[in-house]
N, C-alpha and C positions, 0 to 999 in steps of 0.2 A: 938611231934613225938611219935608214938606208940612204946611200948616196944617189942623188938624181942621175938618170941616165943621160940626159942632155939638158939644154937650157930652156926647153918648152915646159911651162908650168900649166897645170890644169886646176882650176878651182871647182870643187865639188859642192853643189848647192843642196843642203839637206834641212828642210824644215822638220821640226819635231813637236808633236803634241801627244803626250800620254802613250808612248810606244815602248814602255819598259820591257814588254815581253819580247820585242824584236830588235831594239836599237843596237844591242851588242852584236848581234849577227850581222846587221847592216854595216856597222863599223868594221867588223872583222873581214867582211867581203871587200872592203876598200884596202885594208891593211894587206890583204893577200894579193893585191894587184901586181902583175909582173912589171908594169910601168909605175915607177915610184915617185916621180917628180910632181907631186900634187899638194894641194891644201884642201882640207875638208872643213867647210863652214857649216856648223850645226847651229841653227837658230831655234831656240826653245821657246814655245809659245805659252809660257806659264804652266808647264806641266805640273801635275799634282801626284803622279804615280811613281816618282823616283827616277824617271828616265833622264831628266836633266842631270842628276847626280851621277848616273851611269856614264853619260857622255863626258862629264868633267873628269872622271877617273881615267878615261882613255886619253883625254887631253893632257893630263899630267905625265903620261908615259910617252907621248909622241907629240912633238911641237907642231907637226903638220895639221893636227886636229885642233880646231879653234871653236870654242863653244861660247855662244852669246845668248842672252835671255831677254825677251821682249818685256817692256814695262807692264803691258796689259795684253790679255789674250786678244790677238789681232787677226788670226786666220792665216792660211798658208800663203796667200798672195803677198801680204806684207812681209812675211818671214822670208820668202824668196827674194823679194826686192831688197830687204836688208842685207841678205847674203851677197847679192849682186853688187850692192854698194860697197861692201867690205872686200870684195874679191880682188885678187892681184894677178890672177892667171891670164894668159893669152887666150885660153879656152875655158868655156864653162861647160860643166857636165852636171846632170841632175839626178839625184837619188833620194827618194823619200825614205823616212826612217823605219819603214817596215819592209822595204824591198831589198833585193840582193843583186850583186854583180858577179859574173863568173870571172875567174882570175885574170884572163887575158883581155877583158873588156876594153880597158883604156888603151892598151898597147895596140891591139888590132884596129880599133876604131880610129885612133890617131894616125896610124900608118895608112889606113884607107883614105883618110882625108888628105894627107900629104901626097899620096900617089895619084889621087884623082883631082887634086887642086880644088877641093871644095871647102867652103867655109861653114857648112852646116851639114850634119849627118845624123842618121838614126838607124836603128837596127831592129831585127826581130827580137821578141821576148816571149817567154812562156809563163803560164799561170801556175802558181803553187798555192797550197792551202796553208793554214796556220802552223802546220807541222812540217812544212817544207816538202811535202809530197807533190810531185808533178800532177797536174790535172789534165794532162794530155790535150792541151789547148795552146797553140802557138800562133803568133801573128804573122801576117805576110807584110812585105814592104814593097814599095814602088821604087823604081830606079831614080826618078827625078821628082822633086817636089817644088811647087811654087806657092805663092800666096793664094792665087786663085784656086789651085787644087786643094789647098788646106781649108778653104771655105767650104768646098764640096764634101769634105770628110776629114776628120781628125785622124790622119794616118800615123800619128806619133804616139809612142809610149813615152811619157815624160822621163822615165828611168833610162831610156836609150839615147836621149838627145845630147849631142855635143855640138857646140858652135864656137867659132872664133869671135872674140869680142874686141871692140875698140875701147881701150881703157880710158880714153879721153871723151868718149861719147857712148856711155853705157845705155842699154835699152832696159826699161823697167816695164813690168806688167800692170795692166789695169787691176783695180781692186774689186774683184768679184769673189763670192764665197765658193762657188762651184765652177769647174772648168777653167780655173785661173791659169793653169799651165797652158791650155789651149789658147787663151786670150793673150798670154805672153808671146807664144811662138808665132801667132799671127802678126804681132808687132815686129818681131825679129825678121820674118820673111818678107816684110815690106822693104827691108833694107838689104837683106842678104839674098842674092839671086841664085847662087849655085848650091842647092841643097840636094844631097844624094842619099839614097837608101843603101844600106849594107846588108846583104842577105845572109846573115848568120845570127843565131840566137846567142846573145851574150848577157842577158839579164833575166831575172825572175821577179815577176809581179805577184804580190801576195793578195789573194782574195780573202777579204774578211766580211762577214755578214753585215756588220753594223757600220761599215765604211760609208762616209758621206758621199763618196763618188758613186756608190751603188744605188742611190736614191734617184730613180728615173724621172720623177716629177720635178724634182729640184734641178736636175740636169737639163731638162727641156726648157724650163723657165729661164735658167741662167744662159743657155745657148741663145735663146731669142733676145735676151737683154744684150748679150755681147754683139749680136748681129745688128741690132737696131741702134743701141745707144753708143756703142764703141766703134763698130765698123760702118755705121751710118747707112745701113741697108733699109730698104722699105720693108714693111711687114710682109708683103707678098714674097719678096726675094728671100727674106729671112726664113719664111715657111718653106720655100723651095730648097734652101740649103739644109734645113732640118730634115726634110724628107730624104734628100740625097745622102746625108750623113747616116740616117737609119738604114737605108737600102744597101749602101756599100758595106756597112757593118754586117748585115745579115748575109749578103751574097758573096762577100770576098774576103773580109778582114782576117778571119781565123782559118787555120789549117786543121 
């Protein structure tokens, strides 16, 4: 195991369900990080395709990789919450089991946060296909983000988010099937005020045809549920936020 560069530890939150085709690449992208003081918490959601066993093999070789298995198939929200519960780092970073980080992702983002005295940051990311080919689609970022701005549009790619956590007062996400990362980050930004965007592409988001996050009908239903049941907005306000989210995505989000 490589020696940590300093005493700041990052806990990497990685839910996994049946990603045997990609999870080794995901783990390798973490092992390749220039910043080495991290722990990777892989929470397996009762996979049946061998991806749990692949993760265990990596954990045997590197003690920073810690693999846990849910008792029942529970969904990504509960897996992320379990990882947050087990995390020991001063910072949390998020990486799903089919996405990739570029080698300098953690180092550059952590330096950016320290230099700008911010507790929450996010970066640009690009889309890739199942063969790791770039799809020539990259996100834009805004310089500053607040809870109110996040209501108007989900500016965050989950795989780019890093924030400082209070180990004695951890924040957990609501249990929703779709948009659960968005629901979590809304809770975080109610408490963290200085959230900044870093305008560099440091991550690769994999596009898969059968991904649950690509089901637009489910995403719309879940979004309205989050706005009304969790954020306690009226139906009219929830509808306005939905329209705002869609318009910003069409007009601005991608380069």
